[in-house]
DRENVO-737403 format. One record per residue: residue number from 1; x, y, z of N, C-alpha, C in turn; chain; residue in three letters. Coordinates in nm, 3 decimals. Each point is the difference from the previous one (the first is absolute). Example, Ala and Ser with C-alpha at 12.3 -4.5 7.8 and 13.67 -1.06 7.14 Angstrom:
! residues 2
[node 1,[1.319,-0.569,0.780],[-0.089,0.119,0.000],[0.090,0.120,0.000],"A","ALA"],
[node 2,[-0.035,0.105,-0.072],[0.082,0.119,0.006],[-0.077,0.109,0.073],"A","SER"],
//
This chain:
! residues 245
[node 1,[6.367,-2.159,19.028],[-0.040,0.047,0.131],[-0.125,-0.073,0.045],"A","MET"],
[node 2,[-0.010,-0.033,0.126],[-0.117,-0.065,0.055],[-0.089,0.103,0.067],"A","GLN"],
[node 3,[-0.127,-0.010,-0.026],[-0.095,0.094,0.054],[-0.080,-0.066,0.110],"A","ILE"],
[node 4,[-0.010,0.066,0.113],[-0.079,-0.048,0.112],[-0.137,0.067,-0.004],"A","LYS"],
[node 5,[-0.106,-0.083,0.013],[-0.137,0.050,0.002],[-0.035,0.083,-0.123],"A","ASN"],
[node 6,[0.027,-0.049,-0.123],[-0.036,0.078,-0.118],[-0.151,0.013,-0.011],"A","PRO"],
[node 7,[-0.049,0.115,-0.043],[-0.142,0.021,-0.024],[-0.015,0.037,-0.146],"A","ILE"],
[node 8,[-0.069,-0.084,-0.075],[0.000,0.008,-0.145],[-0.051,0.132,-0.055],"A","SER"],
[node 9,[-0.094,0.065,0.072],[-0.057,0.123,-0.054],[0.076,0.126,0.042],"A","ASN"],
[node 10,[0.110,-0.016,0.071],[0.080,0.116,0.041],[0.096,0.038,-0.113],"A","ILE"],
[node 11,[-0.020,0.119,-0.052],[0.086,0.050,-0.107],[0.110,0.089,0.056],"A","LYS"],
[node 12,[-0.026,0.058,0.116],[0.101,0.085,0.062],[-0.020,-0.001,0.150],"A","LYS"],
[node 13,[0.103,0.046,0.071],[-0.003,0.006,0.145],[-0.006,0.145,0.047],"A","LEU"],
[node 14,[-0.056,0.019,0.117],[0.003,0.134,0.060],[0.137,0.029,0.058],"A","ASP"],
[node 15,[0.060,-0.102,0.062],[0.127,0.018,0.072],[0.090,-0.121,-0.020],"A","VAL"],
[node 16,[0.129,0.025,-0.018],[0.101,-0.106,0.006],[0.102,0.038,0.106],"A","ILE"],
[node 17,[0.026,-0.092,0.091],[0.106,0.017,0.100],[0.119,-0.085,-0.043],"A","ILE"],
[node 18,[0.113,0.064,-0.026],[0.123,-0.072,-0.032],[0.078,-0.023,0.128],"A","PHE"],
[node 19,[0.057,-0.120,0.014],[0.075,-0.033,0.121],[0.122,-0.084,-0.037],"A","ALA"],
[node 20,[0.109,0.017,0.073],[0.121,-0.075,-0.028],[-0.018,-0.148,0.032],"A","ALA"],
[node 21,[-0.072,-0.030,0.109],[-0.016,-0.138,0.046],[-0.145,-0.026,0.039],"A","HIS"],
[node 22,[-0.045,-0.126,-0.009],[-0.131,-0.035,0.055],[-0.001,0.034,0.149],"A","PRO"],
[node 23,[-0.102,0.065,0.043],[-0.031,0.048,0.136],[0.036,0.147,0.021],"A","ASP"],
[node 24,[0.082,0.061,-0.087],[0.032,0.143,0.013],[-0.126,0.086,-0.012],"A","ASP"],
[node 25,[-0.084,-0.030,-0.098],[-0.122,0.079,-0.020],[-0.092,-0.014,0.120],"A","ALA"],
[node 26,[-0.009,-0.121,0.054],[-0.089,-0.023,0.114],[0.047,0.075,0.124],"A","GLU"],
[node 27,[0.131,-0.001,0.026],[0.053,0.068,0.117],[-0.029,0.150,-0.005],"A","ILE"],
[node 28,[0.025,0.059,-0.116],[0.000,0.146,-0.010],[-0.127,0.061,-0.055],"A","ASN"],
[node 29,[-0.078,-0.077,-0.074],[-0.122,0.053,-0.063],[-0.123,-0.087,0.026],"A","CYS"],
[node 30,[0.013,-0.098,0.088],[-0.108,-0.096,0.019],[-0.134,0.061,0.036],"A","GLY"],
[node 31,[0.001,0.097,0.091],[-0.125,0.065,0.038],[-0.060,0.080,-0.113],"A","GLY"],
[node 32,[0.085,0.066,-0.078],[-0.046,0.078,-0.116],[-0.062,-0.093,-0.104],"A","THR"],
[node 33,[0.067,-0.111,-0.029],[-0.052,-0.096,-0.097],[-0.138,-0.051,0.043],"A","ILE"],
[node 34,[-0.012,-0.040,0.125],[-0.127,-0.051,0.050],[-0.110,0.105,-0.007],"A","LEU"],
[node 35,[0.035,0.125,0.027],[-0.097,0.109,-0.008],[-0.048,0.020,-0.143],"A","SER"],
[node 36,[0.091,-0.010,-0.095],[-0.035,0.021,-0.141],[-0.083,-0.116,-0.055],"A","LEU"],
[node 37,[0.040,-0.122,0.030],[-0.077,-0.114,-0.052],[-0.137,-0.009,0.066],"A","THR"],
[node 38,[-0.013,0.050,0.123],[-0.128,-0.002,0.070],[-0.105,0.087,-0.068],"A","ALA"],
[node 39,[0.045,0.103,-0.072],[-0.095,0.088,-0.070],[-0.003,-0.029,-0.149],"A","VAL"],
[node 40,[0.051,-0.118,-0.039],[-0.014,-0.045,-0.138],[0.109,0.039,-0.096],"A","GLY"],
[node 41,[0.109,0.055,0.049],[0.110,0.035,-0.089],[0.075,-0.127,-0.043],"A","LYS"],
[node 42,[0.043,-0.001,-0.125],[0.080,-0.111,-0.052],[0.147,0.028,0.028],"A","ASN"],
[node 43,[0.058,-0.081,0.089],[0.137,0.021,0.047],[0.086,-0.120,-0.035],"A","VAL"],
[node 44,[0.121,0.026,-0.047],[0.094,-0.106,-0.029],[0.133,0.023,0.069],"A","GLY"],
[node 45,[0.072,-0.109,0.026],[0.135,0.008,0.055],[0.096,-0.065,-0.099],"A","ILE"],
[node 46,[0.110,0.066,-0.025],[0.106,-0.055,-0.085],[0.125,-0.014,0.086],"A","VAL"],
[node 47,[0.035,-0.124,0.035],[0.122,-0.028,0.074],[0.114,-0.014,-0.100],"A","ASP"],
[node 48,[0.110,0.070,0.026],[0.111,-0.006,-0.095],[0.079,-0.129,0.010],"A","LEU"],
[node 49,[0.018,-0.052,0.121],[0.079,-0.122,0.019],[-0.081,-0.103,0.077],"A","THR"],
[node 50,[0.050,-0.122,0.003],[-0.062,-0.107,0.076],[0.044,0.001,0.147],"A","LEU"],
[node 51,[0.097,0.085,0.031],[0.054,0.003,0.136],[0.084,-0.123,0.031],"A","GLY"],
[node 52,[0.070,-0.048,-0.103],[0.075,-0.126,0.015],[0.119,0.010,0.095],"A","GLU"],
[node 53,[0.042,0.121,0.034],[0.111,0.017,0.094],[-0.047,0.012,0.145],"A","LEU"],
[node 54,[-0.129,-0.010,0.022],[-0.053,0.012,0.136],[0.063,-0.103,0.093],"A","SER"],
[node 55,[0.037,0.043,0.119],[0.064,-0.088,0.097],[-0.094,-0.112,0.045],"A","THR"],
[node 56,[-0.126,0.033,0.013],[-0.098,-0.097,0.051],[-0.094,-0.046,-0.111],"A","ARG"],
[node 57,[-0.051,-0.122,0.017],[-0.095,-0.053,-0.097],[0.066,-0.050,-0.126],"A","GLY"],
[node 58,[-0.082,-0.036,-0.099],[0.046,-0.044,-0.131],[-0.101,0.047,-0.104],"A","ASN"],
[node 59,[0.035,-0.016,-0.127],[-0.085,0.055,-0.107],[-0.138,-0.062,-0.004],"A","LEU"],
[node 60,[-0.008,-0.130,0.024],[-0.131,-0.068,-0.002],[-0.090,0.055,0.110],"A","LYS"],
[node 61,[0.056,0.014,0.119],[-0.077,0.051,0.114],[-0.036,0.146,-0.021],"A","LEU"],
[node 62,[0.093,0.078,-0.051],[-0.025,0.142,-0.021],[-0.111,0.023,-0.103],"A","ARG"],
[node 63,[-0.004,-0.084,-0.103],[-0.107,0.013,-0.100],[-0.136,-0.030,0.063],"A","LYS"],
[node 64,[-0.004,-0.103,0.082],[-0.125,-0.035,0.067],[-0.046,0.113,0.091],"A","LYS"],
[node 65,[0.094,0.059,0.073],[-0.033,0.111,0.088],[-0.050,0.121,-0.080],"A","GLU"],
[node 66,[0.067,0.028,-0.112],[-0.038,0.113,-0.084],[-0.139,-0.019,-0.059],"A","THR"],
[node 67,[-0.030,-0.121,-0.045],[-0.132,-0.029,-0.056],[-0.111,0.020,0.103],"A","ASP"],
[node 68,[0.026,-0.045,0.123],[-0.099,0.015,0.106],[-0.021,0.147,0.033],"A","THR"],
[node 69,[0.109,0.076,0.009],[-0.010,0.144,0.029],[-0.075,0.072,-0.111],"A","ALA"],
[node 70,[0.025,-0.038,-0.125],[-0.065,0.064,-0.114],[-0.151,-0.017,0.005],"A","SER"],
[node 71,[-0.044,-0.118,0.042],[-0.144,-0.026,0.012],[-0.064,0.087,0.108],"A","GLU"],
[node 72,[0.068,0.015,0.113],[-0.053,0.084,0.107],[-0.006,0.147,-0.041],"A","LEU"],
[node 73,[0.096,0.042,-0.081],[0.004,0.138,-0.048],[-0.105,0.026,-0.107],"A","LEU"],
[node 74,[-0.056,-0.108,-0.057],[-0.098,0.008,-0.110],[0.058,0.070,-0.122],"A","LYS"],
[node 75,[0.123,-0.039,-0.034],[0.066,0.057,-0.116],[-0.066,-0.047,-0.130],"A","LEU"],
[node 76,[0.005,0.087,-0.099],[-0.046,-0.038,-0.133],[0.112,-0.064,-0.081],"A","SER"],
[node 77,[0.123,0.027,0.044],[0.116,-0.042,-0.081],[0.123,-0.005,0.088],"A","PHE"],
[node 78,[0.083,-0.103,-0.019],[0.132,-0.002,0.061],[0.094,-0.080,-0.089],"A","ARG"],
[node 79,[0.118,0.053,-0.019],[0.098,-0.069,-0.082],[0.139,0.019,0.059],"A","THR"],
[node 80,[0.093,-0.083,-0.043],[0.139,0.012,0.043],[0.088,0.008,-0.124],"A","ASN"],
[node 81,[0.081,0.105,-0.009],[0.084,0.022,-0.117],[0.126,-0.085,0.000],"A","LEU"],
[node 82,[0.027,-0.067,0.112],[0.113,-0.092,0.012],[0.134,0.063,-0.036],"A","LYS"],
[node 83,[0.017,0.126,0.042],[0.131,0.064,-0.006],[0.084,-0.061,0.113],"A","ILE"],
[node 84,[0.128,-0.011,-0.020],[0.087,-0.064,0.097],[0.002,0.075,0.132],"A","SER"],
[node 85,[-0.035,-0.070,0.108],[0.004,0.058,0.135],[0.143,0.039,0.034],"A","ASP"],
[node 86,[0.018,0.120,0.053],[0.134,0.049,0.031],[0.073,0.057,-0.119],"A","GLY"],
[node 87,[-0.067,0.003,-0.114],[0.065,0.050,-0.122],[-0.104,0.069,-0.089],"A","ASN"],
[node 88,[-0.073,0.094,0.059],[-0.101,0.075,-0.075],[0.071,0.111,-0.077],"A","ILE"],
[node 89,[0.025,-0.025,-0.125],[0.075,0.094,-0.082],[-0.092,0.088,-0.085],"A","GLU"],
[node 90,[0.046,0.122,-0.024],[-0.071,0.088,-0.093],[0.058,-0.027,-0.139],"A","ILE"],
[node 91,[-0.063,-0.090,-0.072],[0.044,-0.033,-0.135],[-0.121,-0.011,-0.093],"A","ASN"],
[node 92,[0.027,-0.016,-0.127],[-0.107,0.000,-0.101],[-0.100,-0.111,0.024],"A","LYS"],
[node 93,[0.047,-0.119,0.035],[-0.090,-0.114,0.019],[-0.096,0.024,0.117],"A","ILE"],
[node 94,[0.055,0.046,0.112],[-0.084,0.023,0.117],[-0.096,0.116,-0.020],"A","ASN"],
[node 95,[0.046,0.105,-0.067],[-0.090,0.112,-0.027],[-0.115,-0.043,-0.091],"A","LYS"],
[node 96,[0.030,-0.082,-0.097],[-0.106,-0.046,-0.091],[-0.104,-0.084,0.073],"A","GLU"],
[node 97,[0.044,-0.081,0.097],[-0.095,-0.081,0.077],[-0.101,0.089,0.071],"A","LYS"],
[node 98,[0.048,0.106,0.062],[-0.089,0.090,0.074],[-0.086,0.082,-0.094],"A","ILE"],
[node 99,[0.060,0.048,-0.108],[-0.074,0.078,-0.098],[-0.115,-0.081,-0.058],"A","ILE"],
[node 100,[0.024,-0.127,-0.027],[-0.105,-0.086,-0.056],[-0.118,-0.014,0.097],"A","ARG"],
[node 101,[0.029,-0.017,0.127],[-0.108,-0.011,0.099],[-0.081,0.129,0.006],"A","VAL"],
[node 102,[0.070,0.114,0.004],[-0.069,0.130,0.007],[-0.086,0.021,-0.124],"A","ILE"],
[node 103,[0.053,-0.031,-0.116],[-0.074,0.023,-0.124],[-0.117,-0.097,-0.016],"A","ARG"],
[node 104,[0.016,-0.121,0.048],[-0.107,-0.098,-0.015],[-0.116,0.029,0.094],"A","GLU"],
[node 105,[0.029,0.038,0.125],[-0.106,0.016,0.099],[-0.036,0.145,0.029],"A","TYR"],
[node 106,[0.078,0.094,-0.053],[-0.032,0.142,-0.003],[-0.057,0.052,0.133],"A","ARG"],
[node 107,[0.074,-0.017,0.109],[-0.049,0.046,0.130],[-0.006,0.153,0.006],"A","PRO"],
[node 108,[-0.093,0.050,0.078],[-0.006,0.145,0.021],[0.114,0.047,0.088],"A","LYS"],
[node 109,[0.034,-0.084,0.099],[0.103,0.034,0.098],[0.096,-0.117,0.017],"A","ILE"],
[node 110,[0.128,0.032,0.020],[0.103,-0.100,0.029],[0.061,0.032,0.137],"A","VAL"],
[node 111,[0.024,-0.105,0.078],[0.071,0.014,0.127],[0.135,-0.071,-0.012],"A","PHE"],
[node 112,[0.102,0.057,0.063],[0.135,-0.057,-0.006],[0.073,0.028,0.131],"A","ALA"],
[node 113,[0.103,-0.078,0.033],[0.078,0.029,0.121],[0.074,0.132,-0.013],"A","PRO"],
[node 114,[0.013,0.070,0.112],[0.074,0.126,0.002],[0.148,-0.028,-0.027],"A","TYR"],
[node 115,[0.067,0.088,-0.078],[0.138,-0.029,-0.044],[0.109,0.024,0.103],"A","PRO"],
[node 116,[-0.030,-0.014,0.127],[0.103,0.005,0.105],[-0.043,-0.100,0.107],"A","HIS"],
[node 117,[0.085,-0.100,0.025],[-0.038,-0.105,0.093],[0.124,-0.077,0.043],"A","ASP"],
[node 118,[-0.015,-0.085,0.102],[0.112,-0.083,0.047],[0.028,-0.115,-0.097],"A","ARG"],
[node 119,[-0.101,-0.041,-0.077],[0.013,-0.115,-0.090],[0.030,0.047,-0.142],"A","HIS"],
[node 120,[0.115,-0.039,-0.057],[0.034,0.043,-0.136],[-0.104,-0.038,-0.105],"A","PRO"],
[node 121,[-0.068,-0.114,0.019],[-0.103,-0.039,-0.097],[-0.114,0.102,-0.006],"A","ASP"],
[node 122,[-0.036,0.057,0.114],[-0.107,0.099,0.002],[0.043,0.127,-0.073],"A","HIS"],
[node 123,[0.124,0.039,0.019],[0.053,0.118,-0.067],[0.004,-0.022,-0.151],"A","ILE"],
[node 124,[0.056,-0.113,-0.041],[0.013,-0.028,-0.143],[-0.135,-0.020,-0.066],"A","ASN"],
[node 125,[-0.092,-0.065,0.072],[-0.135,-0.019,-0.054],[-0.068,0.134,-0.022],"A","ALA"],
[node 126,[0.016,0.091,0.095],[-0.062,0.132,-0.012],[0.050,0.074,-0.123],"A","SER"],
[node 127,[0.129,0.000,-0.020],[0.058,0.071,-0.115],[-0.039,-0.065,-0.132],"A","ASN"],
[node 128,[-0.005,-0.134,-0.001],[-0.043,-0.073,-0.121],[-0.145,0.034,-0.033],"A","LEU"],
[node 129,[-0.086,0.001,0.098],[-0.141,0.027,-0.023],[-0.021,0.145,-0.045],"A","ILE"],
[node 130,[0.074,0.093,0.062],[-0.017,0.139,-0.038],[0.039,0.023,-0.147],"A","ARG"],
[node 131,[0.110,-0.059,-0.043],[0.041,0.014,-0.140],[-0.103,-0.064,-0.093],"A","GLU"],
[node 132,[-0.044,-0.120,0.036],[-0.096,-0.072,-0.084],[-0.132,0.074,-0.009],"A","SER"],
[node 133,[-0.043,0.058,0.112],[-0.122,0.080,0.006],[0.006,0.111,-0.104],"A","PHE"],
[node 134,[0.113,0.068,-0.007],[0.015,0.110,-0.097],[0.005,-0.051,-0.143],"A","PHE"],
[node 135,[0.085,-0.100,-0.026],[0.019,-0.048,-0.136],[-0.124,-0.070,-0.055],"A","TYR"],
[node 136,[-0.088,-0.047,0.088],[-0.123,-0.064,-0.046],[-0.087,0.097,-0.080],"A","SER"],
[node 137,[0.020,0.129,0.023],[-0.079,0.100,-0.071],[0.058,0.045,-0.132],"A","GLY"],
[node 138,[0.115,-0.053,-0.039],[0.064,0.040,-0.126],[-0.039,-0.094,-0.113],"A","LEU"],
[node 139,[-0.065,0.054,-0.101],[-0.054,-0.082,-0.109],[0.107,-0.066,-0.085],"A","SER"],
[node 140,[0.121,0.056,-0.001],[0.106,-0.058,-0.084],[0.068,-0.120,0.065],"A","LYS"],
[node 141,[-0.034,-0.026,0.126],[0.045,-0.124,0.064],[-0.107,-0.104,-0.027],"A","ILE"],
[node 142,[0.031,-0.100,-0.079],[-0.098,-0.096,-0.048],[-0.005,-0.124,0.089],"A","LYS"],
[node 143,[-0.121,-0.046,0.024],[-0.022,-0.126,0.073],[-0.112,-0.076,-0.071],"A","THR"],
[node 144,[0.030,-0.043,-0.121],[-0.099,-0.072,-0.078],[-0.120,0.087,-0.031],"A","GLY"],
[node 145,[-0.121,-0.052,0.025],[-0.121,0.076,-0.031],[-0.053,0.080,0.119],"A","ASN"],
[node 146,[0.079,0.007,0.107],[-0.041,0.076,0.118],[0.032,0.148,-0.022],"A","LEU"],
[node 147,[-0.101,0.084,0.013],[0.017,0.143,-0.024],[0.068,0.068,0.120],"A","GLU"],
[node 148,[0.067,0.109,-0.029],[0.066,0.076,0.107],[-0.104,0.050,0.100],"A","SER"],
[node 149,[0.040,0.005,0.126],[-0.091,0.044,0.105],[0.080,0.034,0.124],"A","TYR"],
[node 150,[-0.036,0.112,0.063],[0.063,0.037,0.127],[-0.111,0.030,0.102],"A","ARG"],
[node 151,[0.002,-0.067,0.116],[-0.102,0.027,0.103],[0.003,0.144,0.047],"A","PRO"],
[node 152,[-0.105,0.039,0.073],[-0.011,0.138,0.046],[0.108,0.038,0.100],"A","LYS"],
[node 153,[0.037,-0.097,0.085],[0.100,0.034,0.102],[0.064,-0.127,0.054],"A","ASN"],
[node 154,[0.115,0.018,0.062],[0.068,-0.107,0.070],[0.019,0.045,0.145],"A","ILE"],
[node 155,[-0.047,-0.082,0.092],[0.012,0.029,0.142],[0.099,-0.096,0.063],"A","TYR"],
[node 156,[0.085,0.052,0.088],[0.105,-0.082,0.062],[-0.038,-0.034,0.143],"A","TYR"],
[node 157,[0.020,-0.126,0.036],[-0.033,-0.045,0.134],[0.127,-0.021,0.083],"A","TYR"],
[node 158,[-0.018,0.007,0.130],[0.109,-0.014,0.095],[0.032,-0.147,0.022],"A","ARG"],
[node 159,[0.128,-0.032,0.014],[0.044,-0.132,0.043],[0.056,0.014,0.142],"A","ASN"],
[node 160,[0.131,-0.013,0.017],[0.060,0.005,0.133],[0.044,0.140,0.041],"A","ALA"],
[node 161,[0.009,0.090,-0.097],[0.054,0.134,0.027],[-0.111,0.104,-0.017],"A","VAL"],
[node 162,[-0.004,0.099,0.088],[-0.101,0.105,-0.011],[0.015,0.076,-0.131],"A","ASP"],
[node 163,[-0.113,0.048,-0.051],[-0.004,0.069,-0.129],[-0.069,0.135,0.016],"A","ILE"],
[node 164,[0.025,0.094,-0.093],[-0.082,0.121,-0.001],[-0.144,-0.041,-0.031],"A","PRO"],
[node 165,[-0.096,0.070,0.054],[-0.139,-0.043,-0.013],[-0.082,0.102,-0.079],"A","ILE"],
[node 166,[-0.068,-0.049,-0.104],[-0.094,0.083,-0.075],[-0.142,-0.021,0.049],"A","SER"],
[node 167,[-0.031,-0.124,0.040],[-0.132,-0.028,0.057],[0.006,-0.130,0.079],"A","PHE"],
[node 168,[-0.096,-0.018,0.089],[-0.011,-0.121,0.080],[-0.139,-0.060,-0.022],"A","ILE"],
[node 169,[-0.004,-0.127,-0.035],[-0.126,-0.068,-0.028],[-0.056,-0.057,0.131],"A","PHE"],
[node 170,[-0.124,0.032,0.030],[-0.067,-0.048,0.120],[-0.034,-0.148,-0.017],"A","ASP"],
[node 171,[0.065,-0.087,0.080],[-0.026,-0.144,-0.009],[-0.063,-0.054,0.128],"A","ILE"],
[node 172,[-0.067,0.088,0.072],[-0.057,-0.040,0.128],[-0.099,-0.116,-0.015],"A","SER"],
[node 173,[-0.077,-0.001,-0.108],[-0.101,-0.104,-0.020],[0.060,-0.132,-0.048],"A","LYS"],
[node 174,[0.121,0.005,-0.052],[0.057,-0.122,-0.060],[0.127,-0.050,0.069],"A","THR"],
[node 175,[0.043,0.067,0.106],[0.128,-0.038,0.061],[-0.003,-0.142,0.056],"A","PHE"],
[node 176,[-0.105,-0.038,0.069],[-0.006,-0.135,0.057],[0.002,-0.106,-0.110],"A","GLN"],
[node 177,[-0.065,0.029,-0.111],[0.003,-0.092,-0.115],[0.141,-0.006,-0.059],"A","LYS"],
[node 178,[0.070,0.113,0.002],[0.139,0.002,-0.047],[0.085,-0.096,0.083],"A","LYS"],
[node 179,[-0.021,0.000,0.131],[0.076,-0.092,0.086],[-0.030,-0.145,-0.036],"A","LEU"],
[node 180,[-0.124,-0.031,-0.037],[-0.034,-0.135,-0.045],[0.076,-0.036,-0.126],"A","GLU"],
[node 181,[0.011,0.096,-0.091],[0.073,-0.022,-0.125],[0.147,-0.029,0.030],"A","VAL"],
[node 182,[0.060,0.078,0.088],[0.141,-0.020,0.033],[0.025,-0.137,0.063],"A","LEU"],
[node 183,[-0.098,-0.050,0.074],[0.015,-0.132,0.061],[0.006,-0.113,-0.103],"A","LYS"],
[node 184,[-0.041,0.030,-0.123],[0.012,-0.100,-0.107],[0.147,-0.035,-0.024],"A","CYS"],
[node 185,[0.088,0.096,0.026],[0.144,-0.020,-0.024],[0.066,-0.051,0.127],"A","TYR"],
[node 186,[-0.041,-0.117,0.043],[0.051,-0.056,0.126],[0.150,-0.027,-0.003],"A","ARG"],
[node 187,[0.054,-0.026,-0.118],[0.143,-0.028,-0.010],[0.085,0.125,0.017],"A","SER"],
[node 188,[-0.059,0.117,-0.023],[0.078,0.123,-0.004],[-0.010,0.084,0.127],"A","GLN"],
[node 189,[-0.116,-0.001,0.064],[-0.021,0.086,0.115],[0.008,-0.077,0.131],"A","PHE"],
[node 190,[-0.022,0.069,0.108],[0.018,-0.060,0.132],[-0.085,-0.126,0.017],"A","TYR"],
[node 191,[0.066,-0.107,0.039],[-0.066,-0.129,0.022],[0.077,-0.070,0.112],"A","ASN"],
[node 192,[-0.060,-0.006,0.117],[0.070,-0.056,0.116],[0.037,-0.147,-0.018],"A","SER"],
[node 193,[-0.065,-0.068,-0.094],[0.029,-0.142,-0.024],[0.113,-0.022,-0.101],"A","ASP"],
[node 194,[0.041,0.105,-0.068],[0.101,-0.014,-0.104],[0.139,-0.026,0.058],"A","SER"],
[node 195,[0.075,-0.088,-0.065],[0.137,-0.031,0.039],[0.101,0.063,-0.096],"A","LYS"],
[node 196,[-0.051,0.079,-0.094],[0.088,0.061,-0.100],[0.069,0.124,0.057],"A","GLU"],
[node 197,[0.108,0.046,-0.065],[0.073,0.118,0.049],[-0.089,0.123,0.005],"A","PRO"],
[node 198,[0.024,0.084,0.097],[-0.078,0.123,0.011],[0.050,0.103,-0.100],"A","GLN"],
[node 199,[-0.093,0.076,-0.057],[0.034,0.105,-0.095],[-0.058,0.133,0.047],"A","THR"],
[node 200,[0.025,0.102,-0.079],[-0.049,0.135,0.032],[-0.151,0.003,0.020],"A","PHE"],
[node 201,[-0.073,-0.076,-0.083],[-0.147,0.005,0.006],[-0.063,-0.115,0.076],"A","ILE"],
[node 202,[0.082,-0.095,0.049],[-0.059,-0.115,0.070],[0.000,0.015,0.152],"A","SER"],
[node 203,[0.057,0.108,0.051],[0.007,0.019,0.144],[-0.133,0.054,0.054],"A","SER"],
[node 204,[-0.021,-0.021,0.128],[-0.120,0.055,0.065],[0.002,0.152,-0.003],"A","LYS"],
[node 205,[0.120,0.057,0.000],[0.012,0.145,-0.006],[-0.060,0.056,-0.129],"A","LEU"],
[node 206,[0.026,-0.069,-0.112],[-0.058,0.045,-0.127],[-0.151,-0.017,0.001],"A","PHE"],
[node 207,[-0.044,-0.110,0.056],[-0.143,-0.026,0.014],[-0.067,0.117,0.072],"A","ASP"],
[node 208,[0.062,0.045,0.108],[-0.054,0.113,0.075],[0.010,0.130,-0.080],"A","ASN"],
[node 209,[0.107,0.013,-0.079],[0.023,0.123,-0.075],[-0.107,0.022,-0.107],"A","GLU"],
[node 210,[-0.052,-0.107,-0.056],[-0.106,0.012,-0.102],[-0.118,0.078,0.057],"A","VAL"],
[node 211,[-0.040,-0.037,0.121],[-0.112,0.072,0.062],[0.041,0.139,0.045],"A","GLU"],
[node 212,[0.119,0.011,0.059],[0.046,0.131,0.049],[0.010,0.100,-0.116],"A","ALA"],
[node 213,[0.050,-0.047,-0.112],[0.014,0.087,-0.117],[-0.137,0.047,-0.048],"A","ARG"],
[node 214,[-0.094,-0.093,-0.011],[-0.134,0.034,-0.048],[-0.069,0.098,0.096],"A","ALA"],
[node 215,[0.020,-0.020,0.130],[-0.058,0.093,0.098],[0.065,0.138,-0.009],"A","ARG"],
[node 216,[0.132,0.000,-0.021],[0.074,0.127,-0.011],[-0.053,0.084,-0.115],"A","HIS"],
[node 217,[-0.014,-0.061,-0.118],[-0.045,0.076,-0.116],[-0.150,0.030,0.006],"A","PHE"],
[node 218,[-0.076,-0.089,0.065],[-0.140,0.029,0.019],[-0.020,0.122,0.090],"A","GLY"],
[node 219,[0.080,0.008,0.106],[-0.009,0.113,0.092],[0.023,0.133,-0.071],"A","PHE"],
[node 220,[0.089,0.000,-0.098],[0.032,0.123,-0.072],[-0.119,0.057,-0.075],"A","LYS"],
[node 221,[-0.097,-0.086,-0.034],[-0.118,0.050,-0.072],[-0.127,-0.015,0.084],"A","ILE"],
[node 222,[0.018,-0.027,0.130],[-0.113,-0.004,0.090],[-0.086,-0.124,-0.009],"A","GLY"],
[node 223,[0.061,-0.114,-0.042],[-0.072,-0.127,-0.005],[0.082,-0.105,0.073],"A","VAL"],
[node 224,[-0.050,-0.123,0.005],[0.069,-0.103,0.076],[0.122,-0.057,-0.072],"A","GLU"],
[node 225,[-0.016,-0.029,-0.131],[0.109,-0.062,-0.075],[0.015,0.066,-0.138],"A","PHE"],
[node 226,[0.125,0.010,-0.047],[0.023,0.060,-0.131],[0.122,-0.058,-0.070],"A","GLY"],
[node 227,[0.005,0.017,-0.133],[0.116,-0.039,-0.082],[0.044,0.122,-0.081],"A","GLU"],
[node 228,[0.131,0.038,0.007],[0.048,0.122,-0.063],[0.050,-0.021,-0.144],"A","PRO"],
[node 229,[-0.012,0.106,-0.080],[0.045,-0.004,-0.139],[0.062,0.134,-0.040],"A","TYR"],
[node 230,[0.086,-0.009,-0.102],[0.067,0.120,-0.052],[-0.019,0.008,-0.151],"A","TYR"],
[node 231,[-0.018,0.122,-0.048],[-0.011,0.023,-0.144],[0.101,0.106,-0.043],"A","SER"],
[node 232,[0.074,-0.030,-0.108],[0.091,0.100,-0.055],[-0.080,0.116,-0.060],"A","HIS"],
[node 233,[-0.118,-0.032,-0.050],[-0.084,0.100,-0.065],[-0.091,0.068,0.102],"A","ASN"],
[node 234,[-0.035,0.125,-0.028],[-0.096,0.070,0.084],[-0.136,-0.068,-0.013],"A","ALA"],
[node 235,[-0.076,-0.002,0.109],[-0.132,-0.061,0.000],[-0.105,0.110,-0.007],"A","ILE"],
[node 236,[-0.085,-0.010,-0.099],[-0.101,0.104,-0.024],[-0.108,-0.001,0.108],"A","LYS"],
[node 237,[-0.033,0.120,0.048],[-0.109,0.018,0.095],[-0.087,0.114,-0.050],"A","VAL"],
[node 238,[-0.134,-0.021,-0.004],[-0.090,0.109,-0.038],[-0.090,0.035,0.118],"A","ASN"],
[node 239,[-0.097,0.090,-0.024],[-0.081,0.050,0.110],[-0.080,-0.110,0.069],"A","ASP"],
[node 240,[-0.038,-0.103,-0.075],[-0.078,-0.109,0.059],[0.090,-0.098,0.075],"A","GLU"],
[node 241,[0.110,-0.042,-0.065],[0.087,-0.098,0.063],[0.077,0.056,0.118],"A","SER"],
[node 242,[0.015,0.132,0.005],[0.071,0.064,0.112],[-0.063,-0.038,0.133],"A","LEU"],
[node 243,[-0.133,-0.012,0.002],[-0.069,-0.028,0.125],[-0.009,-0.148,0.030],"A","PHE"],
[node 244,[0.064,-0.083,-0.085],[0.001,-0.144,0.021],[0.136,-0.048,0.051],"A","LYS"],
[node 245,[0.099,0.091,0.009],[0.133,-0.040,0.046],[0.023,0.049,0.142],"A","ILE"],
//
């Protein structure tokens, strides 16, 4: 696995965002990532595939775009598991890849795509990550000298389909920077100069939807922009944190 922006003294990460393709994390969690790295949290992204089936662009260009976006996000870590695009299977090999990352970097929180979406890769990635998240905590599943470990929680992010909402992250301070990050992926998103075929995410309509979606979820919590998340587990609230939500 290749690591982007490795930091030698980092023994563990605060957060890992798992994504089926490069740019998925940026589209759906970009504002959250920027907010976390701005306050010193160590955040990593694990892309499951290279996105080799993408209609637009090529692997060389996509890697360059991903590297540039990673720098703007100020990530501590980024890697690609090189699972076959369009064929994200729940099997022993793929589960071990994810388990190894979780055990090595021991994040407090994991983010994953919600398991209902228009794209089969997002659905399959979600189910693969959820299983791996659980099995990472079982000591009888061996991964060399890496000890068993299960993060505190897994939060699911929205892709193209609405999801039940457990909380909405206020990204009002980082939304404009998120748009800068998305512009790194010139081959994938709206580009009036591009001669390549139009896709679901390359139209001007999708470009507009990114802002409309963020405004919609921000409005729900009384701020300008927001990103929604879902948790299967109940979220603890005490007398102090009650007044912060």
